[in-house]
C-alpha positions as CSV (number, residue, x, y, z in Angstrom):
1,V,8.2,-15.5,11.7
2,C,10.3,-12.6,11.2
3,G,12.6,-13.1,8.6
4,H,11.1,-15.5,6.9
5,E,8.5,-15.4,3.7
6,P,5.1,-16.3,4.7
7,V,4.0,-19.8,5.5
8,A,0.6,-19.7,3.4
9,T,0.0,-17.8,-0.2
10,P,-1.2,-14.1,0.4
11,V,-5.2,-13.8,-0.3
12,P,-5.9,-12.6,-3.7
13,S,-7.6,-10.0,-2.2
14,R,-4.8,-8.0,-0.3
15,G,-6.7,-7.8,2.8
16,A,-5.3,-7.1,6.5
17,N,-3.1,-9.1,8.5
18,N,-4.9,-9.0,12.0
19,S,-2.2,-10.0,15.1
20,D,-1.6,-9.0,18.9
21,R,0.5,-6.3,19.9
22,G,2.9,-9.1,20.1
23,G,6.8,-7.8,19.9
24,Q,7.0,-10.1,16.5
25,Y,4.2,-8.5,15.5
26,C,5.6,-5.0,15.5
27,A,9.2,-5.5,14.5
28,H,9.7,-3.9,11.4
29,A,10.8,-6.6,9.4
30,Y,7.7,-8.4,10.0
31,Q,5.3,-5.5,8.7
32,K,7.2,-5.5,5.9
33,L,7.0,-8.8,4.7
34,I,3.2,-8.3,4.9
35,R,3.3,-5.0,3.0
36,K,5.3,-7.0,0.4
37,A,2.7,-9.6,0.3
38,G,0.1,-6.7,-0.7
39,M,-1.6,-6.8,3.0
40,R,-2.2,-4.0,5.4
41,P,-0.8,-5.0,9.0
42,S,-3.7,-4.6,11.2
43,M,-3.2,-5.2,15.5
44,S,-6.3,-5.3,17.8
45,R,-7.1,-3.2,20.6
46,K,-4.8,-3.2,23.3
47,G,-6.1,-5.3,26.4
48,N,-9.3,-6.5,23.8
49,C,-8.8,-10.0,22.9
50,Y,-12.0,-10.3,21.0
51,D,-10.3,-7.9,18.1
52,N,-8.5,-10.8,17.5
53,A,-10.5,-13.6,18.0
54,P,-10.6,-15.3,14.0
55,T,-7.2,-15.0,13.9
56,E,-6.5,-16.6,17.2
57,S,-8.7,-19.7,16.3
58,F,-7.4,-20.1,13.5
59,W,-3.8,-20.5,15.4
60,G,-5.6,-22.3,18.0
61,T,-6.9,-24.6,14.9
62,L,-3.7,-24.5,13.6
63,K,-1.7,-26.1,16.6
64,Q,-4.2,-29.0,17.6
65,E,-4.8,-29.8,14.6
66,M,-1.4,-30.1,12.8
67,V,1.4,-28.8,15.0
68,H,1.0,-30.9,19.1
69,H,1.3,-34.2,17.7
70,R,4.0,-34.0,14.7
71,R,7.8,-33.5,15.6
72,F,9.4,-31.7,12.7
73,R,13.8,-33.0,11.8
74,T,14.3,-29.2,10.2
75,R,12.3,-25.8,10.3
76,Q,11.7,-26.3,6.6
77,K,10.6,-29.6,7.1
78,A,7.9,-28.2,9.8
79,Q,7.1,-24.8,6.8
80,A,6.1,-27.2,3.9
81,A,4.1,-29.0,6.4
82,I,2.5,-26.3,7.5
83,Q,1.6,-25.1,4.2
84,E,0.5,-28.0,2.7
85,W,-2.0,-27.8,6.5
86,I,-2.9,-24.4,5.3
87,E,-3.3,-24.5,1.4
88,I,-4.4,-28.0,0.8
89,F,-6.2,-29.3,3.6
90,Y,-7.3,-25.6,5.8
91,N,-8.2,-23.5,2.6
92,R,-9.4,-26.4,0.4
93,I,-11.0,-29.7,2.2
94,R,-11.2,-28.2,5.9
95,R,-15.5,-27.5,6.1
96,H,-16.1,-24.1,8.3
97,T,-19.0,-23.5,10.3
98,S,-18.5,-19.9,10.1
99,L,-19.0,-20.5,6.4
100,G,-21.8,-22.2,6.5
101,G,-20.0,-25.7,6.5
102,K,-18.2,-25.0,3.3
103,A,-14.2,-24.9,2.9
104,P,-12.8,-21.4,2.5
105,A,-11.7,-22.3,-0.9
106,R,-15.5,-23.2,-1.7
107,W,-17.4,-20.7,0.1
108,A,-15.0,-18.0,-1.7
109,E,-15.3,-20.0,-5.3
110,E,-19.6,-18.8,-4.7
111,Y,-19.3,-15.2,-3.2
112,Y,-17.1,-14.2,-6.6
113,A,-19.5,-16.0,-8.7
114,K,-22.5,-15.1,-7.0
115,R,-20.9,-11.2,-7.3
116,K,-20.0,-11.2,-10.9
117,S,-23.8,-12.8,-11.5
118,A,-25.0,-9.8,-10.0
């Protein structure tokens, strides 16, 4: 959402923020927020929905599991609930088949532990 701070905490790796070519993602305000978070913007190729498949999957999961069945009284309450869902449930509890049935936080913990010991 342009003009607002990002909902989720930036990833420690300072990776890329991949998106489609929607106007909101091309906006200077959004690009500035991404760079402020230490990430680099990355956009899919025009007309190729597969470039952005992981991001689209995330948004679909968020909408299905968190947003569509709830009503929020204010934008701030919605942002707080979504941030909690991402930071607590999605990243730390929810298991992801793409990560071998592990939550992202657990997967990252094991990944960096292996790299450190190698």
